C-alpha positions in Angstrom: 5.3 -14.1 -125.3 6.0 -13.2 -128.7 3.0 -11.5 -130.2 2.9 -10.5 -133.9 2.9 -6.7 -134.2 3.7 -5.7 -138.0 5.3 -2.3 -136.9 7.6 -4.4 -134.4 9.6 -7.4 -134.6 12.7 -8.5 -132.6 15.7 -7.8 -134.2 18.1 -10.3 -135.0 21.0 -10.7 -132.7 24.0 -13.1 -133.5 24.8 -15.6 -130.5 27.8 -14.2 -128.6 28.9 -15.2 -124.9 31.7 -13.4 -123.1 32.2 -11.4 -126.6 32.9 -14.6 -128.5 30.2 -15.1 -131.3 29.3 -18.2 -132.8 27.2 -19.3 -135.9 25.4 -22.4 -133.9 22.9 -22.0 -131.3 23.0 -25.2 -130.6 25.3 -26.6 -127.9 26.2 -30.3 -127.6 27.0 -32.7 -125.1 29.8 -35.6 -125.5 28.8 -38.4 -123.3 26.8 -41.9 -124.1 27.2 -42.1 -127.7 27.3 -45.5 -128.9 31.5 -45.3 -129.8 33.6 -42.1 -130.1 33.3 -42.5 -133.8 29.2 -41.6 -133.7 30.0 -38.7 -131.5 32.3 -37.2 -133.5 30.1 -37.9 -136.5 27.1 -36.8 -134.6 29.0 -33.3 -133.7 29.9 -32.7 -137.2 26.1 -33.2 -138.3 24.7 -30.7 -135.8 27.0 -27.8 -136.9 27.1 -27.1 -133.4 30.1 -24.8 -132.4 30.0 -25.7 -128.6 30.7 -29.2 -127.2 30.7 -30.1 -123.1 33.2 -32.4 -121.9 33.2 -33.7 -118.0 36.3 -33.2 -116.5 35.8 -35.7 -113.5 34.3 -38.5 -116.1 37.5 -37.9 -118.3 39.8 -38.4 -115.5 38.4 -41.5 -114.1 39.1 -43.1 -117.6 42.9 -42.8 -117.3 44.6 -43.4 -120.7 41.2 -43.6 -122.6 39.9 -40.4 -121.3 43.2 -38.7 -122.7 42.7 -40.0 -126.1 38.8 -39.2 -125.8 39.7 -35.2 -125.1 42.4 -35.7 -127.6 39.7 -36.7 -130.1 37.2 -34.0 -129.0 40.3 -31.3 -129.4 40.2 -32.3 -132.9 36.8 -31.5 -133.6 37.9 -27.8 -133.9 35.1 -26.6 -131.7 35.0 -24.9 -128.4 35.2 -27.0 -125.5 33.2 -26.2 -122.4 34.4 -27.8 -119.6 31.5 -28.6 -116.5 31.7 -29.8 -113.3 29.0 -32.5 -113.8 28.9 -34.7 -110.3 30.1 -32.0 -108.1 27.9 -31.6 -104.9 29.5 -28.8 -103.5 30.8 -25.1 -104.3 34.0 -26.4 -103.0 34.4 -29.6 -105.1 32.9 -27.4 -108.4 35.8 -24.3 -107.6 38.5 -27.3 -107.6 37.2 -29.0 -111.1 37.1 -26.1 -112.4 40.5 -24.6 -112.0 41.4 -28.8 -113.3 39.6 -27.9 -116.4 41.8 -24.5 -116.7 45.2 -26.3 -116.1 44.1 -29.1 -118.9 42.1 -27.7 -121.5 43.5 -23.9 -121.5 40.2 -22.4 -121.6 38.7 -19.9 -118.2 35.2 -20.8 -119.8 33.3 -23.5 -117.3 29.7 -25.0 -117.4 29.2 -24.7 -113.6 26.8 -27.5 -112.4 26.4 -28.0 -108.1 23.6 -30.7 -108.1 21.3 -30.9 -105.2 19.3 -34.4 -105.2 20.4 -37.1 -106.8 17.3 -38.3 -107.9 16.3 -35.4 -110.2 20.0 -33.7 -110.4 18.3 -30.4 -109.6 21.0 -27.6 -109.3 21.8 -26.5 -106.0 21.4 -23.1 -106.1 23.0 -22.0 -102.8 25.9 -23.6 -103.8 25.4 -22.8 -107.3 25.7 -19.2 -106.2 28.3 -19.6 -104.3 30.9 -21.3 -106.3 30.1 -18.5 -109.7 31.1 -16.0 -107.1 34.4 -17.4 -106.6 34.9 -18.6 -110.0 34.2 -15.0 -111.4 36.6 -13.7 -108.7 39.4 -15.9 -110.1 38.4 -14.7 -114.0 36.6 -17.4 -115.1 33.4 -17.1 -117.7 30.9 -19.0 -116.0 28.1 -20.6 -117.7 25.9 -22.1 -114.7 23.4 -24.5 -114.6 20.3 -23.1 -113.0 16.1 -23.3 -112.5 14.0 -20.6 -113.5 14.2 -19.3 -110.3 14.4 -15.1 -110.9 15.8 -14.6 -107.5 18.7 -17.0 -108.1 19.0 -16.0 -111.5 19.6 -12.1 -110.1 22.2 -13.3 -107.5 23.9 -14.8 -110.4 24.3 -12.1 -112.3 25.4 -10.1 -109.4 28.1 -12.7 -108.9 29.4 -11.7 -112.6 28.1 -14.5 -115.0 26.8 -12.9 -118.0 24.9 -15.9 -119.3 22.0 -18.2 -117.4 21.1 -21.7 -118.4 17.6 -22.9 -116.8 16.7 -26.4 -117.3 13.9 -27.5 -119.1 13.4 -30.7 -117.3 15.4 -32.6 -115.3 18.7 -34.1 -117.0 18.3 -36.8 -119.6 14.2 -37.2 -118.5 13.3 -35.7 -122.4 10.5 -34.3 -121.3 10.9 -30.9 -122.6 9.6 -27.8 -121.4 8.0 -28.5 -118.0 7.6 -24.9 -117.1 6.7 -22.5 -120.0 5.4 -20.2 -118.1 8.7 -19.8 -115.6 10.7 -19.9 -118.8 9.0 -17.2 -120.8 9.0 -15.4 -117.6 12.7 -15.4 -117.2 13.1 -14.4 -120.6 11.2 -11.2 -120.4 13.0 -10.3 -117.2 16.3 -10.4 -118.6 15.4 -9.4 -122.2 19.2 -8.7 -123.4 21.2 -11.7 -121.4 22.1 -14.6 -122.9 19.8 -17.6 -121.8 20.2 -21.2 -122.9 17.7 -23.8 -122.1 20.0 -26.3 -120.5 18.9 -30.1 -119.9 15.7 -32.2 -120.6 15.4 -31.5 -124.0 14.1 -35.0 -125.9 12.8 -33.5 -129.1 13.4 -31.4 -132.2 10.2 -29.8 -131.1 11.3 -28.8 -127.8 14.2 -27.3 -128.9 12.1 -25.4 -131.5 10.0 -24.4 -128.9 12.7 -23.0 -126.5 13.9 -21.0 -129.6 10.2 -19.4 -130.5 10.2 -18.1 -127.2 13.3 -15.9 -127.6 16.1 -18.4 -126.0 19.2 -17.7 -127.7 20.5 -21.6 -127.7 19.9 -25.0 -126.6 22.7 -27.4 -124.5 21.2 -31.0 -125.0 23.1 -34.5 -124.9 20.8 -37.4 -124.5 18.2 -36.8 -126.9 21.1 -37.2 -130.1 23.5 -39.4 -128.1 20.6 -42.0 -127.2 18.7 -41.7 -130.5 18.4 -44.8 -132.9 20.2 -42.9 -135.2 22.3 -39.9 -133.5 23.8 -38.6 -136.6 20.6 -38.0 -138.5 19.4 -36.8 -134.9 22.1 -34.4 -134.6 20.8 -33.3 -137.9 17.5 -32.6 -137.3 18.0 -30.9 -134.1 20.2 -28.0 -135.8 17.2 -27.6 -138.8 14.8 -27.4 -135.5 16.9 -24.7 -133.7 17.2 -22.5 -137.7 13.1 -23.0 -137.8 12.9 -21.8 -134.4 14.8 -19.0 -134.4 13.7 -17.9 -137.5 10.0 -18.1 -136.9 10.8 -15.9 -133.5 12.6 -13.1 -135.4 9.8 -12.9 -138.2 7.1 -12.4 -134.9 4.8 -15.1 -134.1 1.2 -14.4 -134.5 -0.7 -13.7 -131.1 -2.9 -16.6 -129.6 -6.6 -16.1 -129.4 -9.2 -17.8 -127.5 -11.9 -17.6 -130.0 -11.9 -18.3 -133.6 -11.3 -15.7 -136.2 -12.3 -16.7 -139.8 -8.9 -16.6 -142.3 -10.9 -15.6 -145.3 -13.4 -12.3 -145.0 -17.4 -12.9 -145.5 -18.3 -9.4 -146.2 -19.3 -8.7 -149.5 -19.1 -12.5 -150.5 -22.0 -14.0 -152.1 -23.3 -17.5 -150.1 -26.9 -19.6 -151.3 -29.9 -19.9 -150.0 -30.2 -23.9 -149.9 -33.8 -23.5 -148.1 -36.1 -23.9 -151.0 -37.7 -26.7 -152.8 -35.6 -28.9 -154.9 -32.1 -28.0 -153.2 -30.6 -31.1 -154.8 -27.8 -31.1 -157.7 -30.7 -30.3 -160.5 -32.2 -27.2 -161.9 -34.3 -26.3 -159.1 -34.9 -22.9 -157.5 -33.2 -23.7 -154.3 -30.0 -23.0 -156.1 -30.7 -19.1 -156.2 -27.7 -16.9 -155.1 -28.1 -13.7 -153.2 -25.8 -11.4 -152.0 -24.6 -11.0 -148.7 -25.1 -7.9 -146.6 
């Protein structure tokens, strides 16, 4: 927990992935928007420096997918292709290789899914794929859980960033396991950590920032909003506020109340006498405190 200490505050630290410094702490997905035009406007409103794209989805759309990728590239932001939909390490590795050839980037958001209902990461396949992709020179952004054992193996495999889920993809439930997320942040104090998936409201993103997480990746919360462009702007503001709060030093939580106004030495009134109404009775006699 980032408890307030007047003598020690978290040092402001710019966001950096694999040596690339970024001005925005928001990573935004490009799926599910009402139209490509609204997606473009939302990305601009969010001020995101990175957008994710699903190579498998766009490849399946043929020429329409090609035009969509051209539109995303024209936004002037970094592309982070992902391996969404892959169920095995082999599938994910092949998809990453295709993404590097098509988009000219060695960045890859690695997803290996274990369960169709929860879309929970397959931690065994994830570590296997991460090890091989790092060996091939990729810069891997693994979508994982809060499991510290898996996290250690991903770091040992060469990953320089971890992306634990907040909640299952597309649920909008926010930060389901706050204790585990705080534990991961404390366990890896210097490693870039990104909350990925399950974010449903700007307040969820702000809370992740207040925990000390470095960035947030989201998609559905903006794409499915009534006004995606305004929602994208709201998330940008929430991230800035949450990060500023973290760097300022949050007050320590208490179980008991503590008055914000000191009572020692302040006057108070004895209302126990007769005539304690609004008239000039004797009950309004003031006495000083101890």
